Residue, then its C-alpha position, 0 to 999 in steps of 0.5 A: x659915216x665916220x668911225x667916231x660917229x659909229x662909236x657914238x651910236x653904239x655907245x648910245x645903244x648900250x646905254x639905252x639897253x642898260x637903262x631899260x633894265x635899271x629903270x622900272x620894268x614891270x612893277x613885279x620884282x622884289x629882293x629877298x627880305x629877312x623874315x623878322x618877328x617884329x609883331x606889329x600890333x594891328x590894334x595899335x592902328x585903330x582898334x585897341x588901347x594898349x593900356x588894357x591889362x595883358x592878362x592872358x591864359x595859361x595852357x597845359x604847360x606851367x609856363x604861359x606861351x605868351x608873357x604879360x608884356x609885348x617884349x615877352x610875347x615876342x621873345x617867347x613866341x619866337x622860341x615856341x615857333x622854332x620847335x615842333x613841340x613849341x608850335x603844338x603848344x602854341x596851337x593848344x594855347x590858341x584853342x584854349x583862348x578860343x573856348x575860354x569866355x568871360x564877361x570881364x571887359x579888360x580880359x576880353x580886350x586883352x584877348x583882342x590884343x592877343x588875337x591880333x598879334x597872332x594874326x600878325x604872326x600867321x600872316x608873316x608866315x603866309x598862313x593866311x587862312x589861320x591869320x584871318x581866323x585870328x582876326x575874326x576872333x579879335x573882331x568877335x571879342x571886340x564886338x562883345x562876343x558878336x561873331x558877325x561877318x559877311x554872310x555867304x548868301x549875299x544881300x539883295x541890297x546895294x553891293x556897298x551894304x554888307x549883310x551881317x549874320x551871326x555865325x556859329x563860332x565853330x565854323x571858323x574855329x581853330x581845328x585839326x586842319x590848322x594843326x596839321x598845317x602849322x604844327x607839322x610845318x617847319x617855320x623859317x626864321x632866318x634868312x631865306x632866298x625868296x622863291x620866284x613866282x611861277x605862272x598860274x592860269x585863271x582855270x587853276x585859280x578857279x578850280x581851287x575854289x570849286x572843291x565841291x564843299x559848302x562855303x562858310x565864309x570868304x576873305x580877301x587879302x591885299x599885299x604890297x612889297x615896296x621897292x624900299x620898305x617904309x618909303x614911297x620910292x617908286x623904284x630902286x634900280x630894277x626893283x619896282x616892288x609888287x602888289x598881289x592878292x590872296x583869296x580864301x574860301x572857308x568851308x563848313x567842314x572846317x577846311x579852307x582853300x586859298x590862292x595868292x596871285x598877282x598880275x605880271x608882264x610877259x616880256x615880248x621883247x627886250x624893251x617890253x614893260x619899260x618906259x620906252x615900250x610900256x605895254x606887253x602881254x600879261x599873265x598871272x603868277x602864284x605869289x604864295x611864297x612872295x614876301x610883303x611889307x604891308x597887308x590888308x585883309x577883310x571878310x567879304x560876301x559871296x557876291x564880292x568873292x565872285x566879282x573878284x573871280x570875274x575880274x580875274x577872268x577879265x584879266x586873263x590874257x589882258x595886256x599889261x601896261x606899266x602906267x595904266x594896267x600893272x600889278x597894283x592896278x589889278x590888286x586895287x580893283x580887286x580890293x575895290x570889289x571887296x569895298x576897301x582900298x587906299x587913298x593914295x597909290x599914284x606916283x611917277x617915273x621917267x616917261x610914265x606915271x600911275x599906281x605903284x607898290x611904293x606909293x600904295x604901301x606908304x599910304x597903308x603905313x600912313x593910315x590912308x585906308x578906306x572901307x565903304x562898309x565901315x567894317x573891320x579891316x585887318x592891317x599889318x606892317x612892321x611898326x619900324x617902317x613908320 
């Protein structure tokens, strides 16, 4: 074997190793992103008409927390979030908004818009239980005061038929527990390096919800971090994005518990979870701090909540496959258990194809969302991505 031939083989080997890290490796990596208060209005997608009056309440302060215009809302809110006193005032406004009632149609629609905006903000801050509470309030005013969400005791009818009950609005009211989480927690508005997700076991996920408290409601959120925000790009160098979920259990004592997690590959060797060796061991990781570009959320029944936990148990120890069983596959199955999903999630890459964050996120942006129950689905993304 000549020296020239040996050099060629060595060069080819180095190139293969390099490509294995550059091409999509795990559908899980994501670059740290800057948090911005762009406040995309979920209502703009399908729920409310922006022509409605922006009439809003005034709190104890002489100055309203929220201005009459969207621009004023954004600038005022960002300044309020920056201080403890401001966050306390914002929570005071939210509580006042919750207890003030009127039959005036435009005023109620303005409340819908306000709740949606606040839901968007709290979701961006990863305060998902509070975000979905605001979404619940928006649904309630949209339905002219009908506080209808999926019942905890599930219907015996088909799983695609969701039983609705009239909940006491106090069960999902803004309360002291929300105060302690939001008011006393500093809000990061500037650049911040994203924390690496750490492993979490199925037992840890399950035990979070076995808190010995009676449930009032359940919710699921579906998060997507695209490799290139606003584009259906499947990968950008080693960044292939990530898709994960958040499960929430609201209790009758006004507390709540939640877990954000996703399905990841464990590297068995250097080529694991690459186009050359797409299959490897799988694991769950805690994605509570993981950034996202698009999110969908929905209140679900106890039966569907348990079905998602059962799916999680089935995935515990399951093999990861880059094309057939990746993070997006798991999240899509969880969403399907909840009765909703996206219409387009598949793409292709060298030596493979399948569900992926880039295509899935773009489908959400384009409005490619379905819900088997024809119910309200919370949707949030930066409008600048459209």
